[in-house]
C-alpha positions as CSV (number, residue, x, y, z in Angstrom):
1,M,-25.9,14.3,28.4
2,R,-25.8,11.5,25.9
3,T,-28.1,13.5,22.9
4,K,-25.7,16.5,23.7
5,I,-22.7,14.4,22.8
6,K,-24.4,12.7,19.8
7,N,-25.6,16.6,18.7
8,A,-22.0,18.0,18.8
9,V,-20.7,14.9,17.1
10,S,-23.0,15.1,14.3
11,S,-22.5,18.4,13.5
12,K,-18.7,18.2,13.7
13,V,-18.9,15.8,11.1
14,N,-21.2,17.6,8.9
15,A,-18.8,20.7,9.5
16,I,-16.3,19.1,8.1
17,G,-17.9,16.4,5.8
18,L,-17.8,13.2,6.3
19,P,-16.1,12.4,2.9
20,I,-12.8,14.8,4.2
21,L,-12.9,12.4,7.7
22,A,-12.9,9.4,5.3
23,L,-9.7,10.9,3.7
24,C,-8.2,11.7,6.7
25,W,-8.8,8.2,7.9
26,V,-6.7,6.9,5.3
27,S,-4.0,9.2,5.4
28,F,-2.9,8.3,8.9
29,F,-3.8,4.7,9.3
30,W,-2.2,3.5,5.9
31,G,0.8,5.2,7.4
32,T,0.4,3.4,10.3
33,T,0.3,-0.2,8.3
34,W,4.1,0.1,7.5
35,I,5.1,-0.2,11.5
36,A,2.9,-2.4,12.2
37,S,4.2,-4.7,9.5
38,K,7.7,-3.5,10.3
39,E,6.9,-4.8,14.4
40,G,5.5,-7.9,13.2
41,V,8.2,-9.3,10.6
42,K,10.8,-8.8,13.5
43,H,9.2,-12.0,14.8
44,M,7.8,-13.9,12.2
45,P,8.7,-14.6,9.0
46,A,7.6,-11.7,6.7
47,L,6.2,-13.5,3.8
48,Q,4.0,-15.7,6.7
49,L,2.8,-12.7,8.1
50,A,1.6,-11.3,4.7
51,A,-0.3,-14.5,3.7
52,I,-2.3,-14.7,7.2
53,R,-3.0,-11.3,7.2
54,Q,-4.4,-12.0,3.6
55,F,-6.2,-15.1,4.3
56,I,-8.1,-13.4,7.2
57,G,-9.0,-10.4,5.3
58,G,-9.9,-12.2,2.1
59,L,-12.2,-14.9,4.3
60,L,-13.9,-11.6,5.8
61,Y,-14.4,-10.2,2.3
62,I,-15.4,-13.1,1.0
63,S,-17.7,-14.3,3.8
64,F,-19.8,-10.9,3.7
65,F,-20.3,-11.0,0.1
66,L,-21.3,-14.9,0.5
67,F,-24.0,-13.7,3.2
68,K,-25.2,-11.0,1.0
69,K,-25.6,-14.1,-1.8
70,T,-23.5,-12.0,-4.3
71,P,-22.9,-14.0,-8.0
72,W,-19.5,-15.4,-8.2
73,P,-17.4,-14.3,-11.1
74,K,-17.5,-16.2,-14.1
75,G,-15.4,-17.4,-17.1
76,K,-12.6,-14.9,-17.9
77,Q,-13.4,-12.8,-14.7
78,W,-11.3,-15.6,-13.0
79,K,-8.2,-15.3,-15.1
80,T,-8.1,-11.5,-14.2
81,I,-8.5,-12.2,-10.4
82,V,-5.9,-14.4,-10.3
83,I,-3.4,-12.3,-12.3
84,L,-4.4,-9.3,-9.9
85,S,-3.8,-11.5,-6.8
86,I,-0.1,-12.7,-8.0
87,L,0.3,-8.9,-9.0
88,N,-0.9,-6.9,-6.0
89,F,-0.7,-9.5,-3.4
90,V,1.6,-12.1,-4.0
91,L,4.3,-9.7,-5.4
92,S,3.8,-6.5,-4.4
93,N,2.4,-6.9,-0.8
94,G,4.1,-9.8,0.1
95,L,7.6,-8.3,-1.1
96,S,7.1,-4.7,0.3
97,T,6.2,-6.7,3.8
98,W,9.5,-8.7,3.5
99,G,11.5,-5.7,2.6
100,V,10.3,-3.8,5.6
101,K,12.5,-6.6,7.8
102,Y,15.5,-5.3,6.5
103,I,15.1,-1.6,5.8
104,S,13.4,1.4,8.0
105,S,9.2,1.3,7.6
106,G,9.6,5.4,6.8
107,L,12.1,4.4,3.8
108,G,9.9,1.3,2.8
109,A,7.0,3.8,2.9
110,I,8.7,6.2,0.7
111,I,9.8,3.8,-1.7
112,G,6.3,2.1,-1.8
113,A,5.0,5.6,-2.9
114,I,7.0,5.8,-6.0
115,V,4.6,3.5,-8.0
116,P,3.2,6.4,-10.7
117,L,6.6,7.0,-11.4
118,W,6.5,2.9,-13.0
119,I,3.2,3.6,-14.4
120,V,4.5,6.8,-16.5
121,I,7.7,4.6,-17.1
122,I,5.6,1.8,-18.5
123,T,3.0,3.6,-20.5
124,F,6.0,5.8,-22.3
125,F,7.7,2.3,-23.2
126,K,4.6,1.2,-24.4
127,G,4.6,4.3,-27.6
128,E,3.1,6.9,-25.3
129,R,3.8,10.5,-25.3
130,L,4.9,12.0,-22.1
131,A,3.9,15.4,-21.3
132,R,6.2,18.1,-20.2
133,L,5.2,18.5,-16.9
134,T,5.4,14.8,-16.1
135,V,8.7,14.6,-17.3
136,I,9.6,17.5,-14.8
137,G,7.9,15.3,-12.1
138,L,10.1,12.4,-13.2
139,I,13.3,14.4,-12.8
140,I,12.7,15.7,-9.6
141,S,11.2,12.9,-7.7
142,F,14.4,11.2,-9.2
143,G,16.7,13.7,-7.4
144,G,14.7,13.3,-4.2
145,V,15.3,9.6,-4.3
146,C,19.1,10.5,-5.1
147,V,18.9,12.9,-2.2
148,I,17.4,9.8,0.4
149,F,19.9,7.0,-1.0
150,Y,23.1,9.5,-0.5
151,D,22.3,9.4,3.0
152,H,22.3,5.5,2.8
153,L,25.1,4.8,0.6
154,S,27.3,3.1,3.3
155,D,24.2,0.9,3.9
156,F,24.8,-0.4,0.6
157,M,27.5,-2.4,1.7
158,I,25.2,-4.3,3.8
159,P,23.7,-7.1,2.3
160,D,20.1,-7.6,3.8
161,F,19.7,-3.6,3.3
162,R,20.1,-4.0,-0.5
163,F,18.1,-7.3,-0.7
164,G,15.5,-4.7,1.5
165,I,15.7,-2.6,-1.3
166,I,15.5,-4.8,-4.2
167,L,12.4,-6.4,-2.8
168,S,10.8,-3.0,-2.2
169,L,11.3,-1.6,-5.8
170,I,10.1,-5.0,-7.4
171,A,7.0,-4.6,-5.0
172,T,6.0,-1.1,-6.3
173,L,7.1,-2.2,-9.8
174,T,4.4,-5.3,-10.2
175,W,1.9,-2.7,-8.0
176,A,2.4,-0.7,-11.2
177,F,1.5,-3.7,-13.1
178,G,-1.2,-4.6,-11.8
179,S,-3.1,-0.9,-11.7
180,L,-2.5,-0.8,-15.3
181,Y,-3.9,-4.6,-15.6
182,T,-7.1,-3.5,-13.5
183,K,-7.5,-0.4,-16.0
184,K,-7.2,-2.7,-19.2
185,K,-9.4,-5.5,-17.6
186,A,-11.5,-3.1,-16.0
187,A,-15.0,-5.4,-15.6
188,S,-18.7,-5.3,-14.4
189,F,-18.1,-7.9,-11.5
190,N,-17.9,-6.7,-8.1
191,P,-14.7,-5.1,-7.3
192,Y,-14.8,-5.4,-3.4
193,F,-15.7,-9.2,-4.1
194,S,-12.8,-9.2,-6.3
195,L,-10.3,-7.6,-3.7
196,G,-11.5,-10.3,-1.1
197,L,-10.6,-13.3,-3.9
198,Q,-6.9,-11.8,-4.7
199,M,-6.3,-11.7,-0.9
200,F,-7.8,-15.6,-0.4
201,I,-6.3,-16.3,-3.6
202,S,-3.2,-14.7,-2.7
203,S,-2.8,-16.4,0.5
204,I,-2.8,-19.8,-0.3
205,L,-0.1,-19.1,-2.8
206,I,2.3,-17.8,-0.4
207,F,0.9,-20.3,2.2
208,A,2.5,-22.8,-1.0
209,Y,5.5,-21.4,-1.3
210,N,6.3,-21.1,2.5
211,G,5.4,-24.7,2.8
212,A,7.8,-25.5,-0.2
213,T,10.4,-23.7,1.5
214,G,10.3,-24.5,5.0
215,T,10.5,-20.8,5.4
216,S,7.6,-20.7,7.7
217,V,7.0,-21.3,11.8
218,S,4.2,-23.1,13.5
219,L,1.5,-20.9,14.6
220,S,2.5,-21.4,18.4
221,A,5.5,-19.8,17.5
222,I,4.5,-17.0,16.7
223,P,4.2,-14.4,19.6
224,A,1.6,-12.3,20.5
225,I,3.3,-8.7,19.2
226,S,3.1,-10.5,15.6
227,W,-0.2,-11.2,16.1
228,W,-1.5,-8.3,17.2
229,S,0.5,-6.8,14.2
230,I,-1.5,-8.8,11.9
231,A,-4.7,-8.1,13.4
232,Y,-4.0,-4.2,12.7
233,L,-3.3,-4.9,9.4
234,V,-6.2,-6.7,8.7
235,V,-8.6,-4.7,10.3
236,F,-7.0,-1.1,9.9
237,G,-5.3,-1.9,6.4
238,S,-7.3,-4.4,4.8
239,V,-10.9,-3.7,5.8
240,L,-12.1,-0.5,7.7
241,T,-9.6,1.7,5.8
242,F,-10.2,0.7,2.6
243,I,-13.9,0.9,2.7
244,A,-12.9,4.4,3.6
245,F,-10.6,4.8,0.8
246,I,-13.7,3.8,-2.0
247,Y,-15.9,5.9,0.5
248,A,-13.3,9.0,-0.3
249,L,-12.8,8.4,-3.9
250,Q,-16.2,8.1,-4.7
251,N,-17.5,11.4,-2.8
252,L,-14.5,13.3,-3.6
253,P,-13.0,15.4,-6.5
254,A,-9.7,13.3,-7.9
255,E,-6.7,15.4,-7.2
256,I,-8.2,15.4,-3.0
257,S,-8.8,11.9,-3.2
258,S,-5.4,11.4,-3.6
259,I,-3.8,13.4,-0.9
260,Y,-3.4,10.4,1.0
261,A,-0.6,8.7,-1.3
262,Y,1.3,12.3,0.1
263,I,0.6,11.6,3.5
264,N,1.1,8.4,3.9
265,P,5.2,8.1,3.8
266,I,5.2,11.2,6.1
267,I,3.2,9.9,8.7
268,A,5.3,6.0,8.3
269,V,8.4,8.5,8.4
270,I,7.6,10.1,11.9
271,L,6.4,6.9,13.9
272,G,9.3,5.0,12.6
273,A,11.4,7.6,14.2
274,V,9.1,8.0,17.1
275,I,8.5,4.3,17.6
276,F,11.7,2.4,16.4
277,G,14.3,5.1,16.8
278,E,14.4,5.2,13.1
279,V,17.0,8.0,11.5
280,L,14.9,11.1,10.4
281,N,17.6,13.7,9.5
282,A,17.9,16.3,6.8
283,A,18.4,14.2,3.9
284,I,15.5,11.8,4.4
285,A,13.4,15.0,5.3
286,I,14.6,17.1,2.1
287,G,14.6,14.4,-0.1
288,G,11.4,12.9,1.2
289,G,9.8,15.8,0.4
290,V,11.4,16.3,-2.9
291,T,10.2,13.2,-3.7
292,L,6.7,13.3,-2.5
293,F,6.4,16.8,-4.9
294,G,7.8,15.5,-8.2
295,L,5.3,12.5,-7.5
296,Y,2.4,15.2,-7.5
297,M,3.3,16.5,-10.4
298,V,3.5,13.7,-12.3
299,N,0.1,12.5,-11.1
300,Y,-1.4,16.2,-11.6
301,S,0.0,15.9,-15.0
302,L,-1.4,12.6,-15.6
303,R,-5.1,13.5,-14.2
304,K,-4.7,17.0,-16.9
305,G,-3.9,14.3,-19.4
306,R,-7.1,12.1,-19.2
307,K,-9.1,15.4,-18.8
């Protein structure tokens, strides 16, 4: 019986393809991390949650590569790692986690998806010409964002909501700068080891900030639900799903492997409505769809330009 089940599963995987299954995993579980973050920050300081998550995730990566006796970075590689740890994890991950304390997880996920727009805008101000399709995609995405925020105009009178939106936008901007810096400073050093070091360094910096500002609570005061959220974020957000993402990236064409970026917000919006009762109306559905379509056009134009 066990052999039959094993053969059935194996044949199913071969029929679908392991890279496609990895992409499906990434598309779903990275969408769920917005829900886990939202639940976790309800009961503890958001930056403390981000710091603990990055500390444990980074420690797991570093421990693995130390066990494998992977060489440590040298010289200028440390400068790149430290800068990326600040841009990608202290600012981007930290601020996006802080942001969902004040806005819905679905809205946070949609804002998180606009990173390509920032990249295009930054490269434009650096003197690069924009393709017509890129400009059209930007306009469509901006229109979609306007539709979403039109439904939230009254919420902008609430200081916490404005603060959450600002945090989330800064988070996407810093991730865009981090992406461009990674491309510029791409080195031969192991990218996975670098990822673990970035997580670990960022956790130390956030812990230091929390300590200096007195915004953390004792570990014993953190409720079980937040610890479960952190565990979920570490295992599914920082480890397993990232491994699946790299595997899909290495074995699928770019136009297919990038699909996850459009599915993540949809998963977050739907689960946010089901689990937390977050608002899911026509404005959010239509605005979110239009925004993601515009982002697809921008990404398609960028990939076409590279070719």
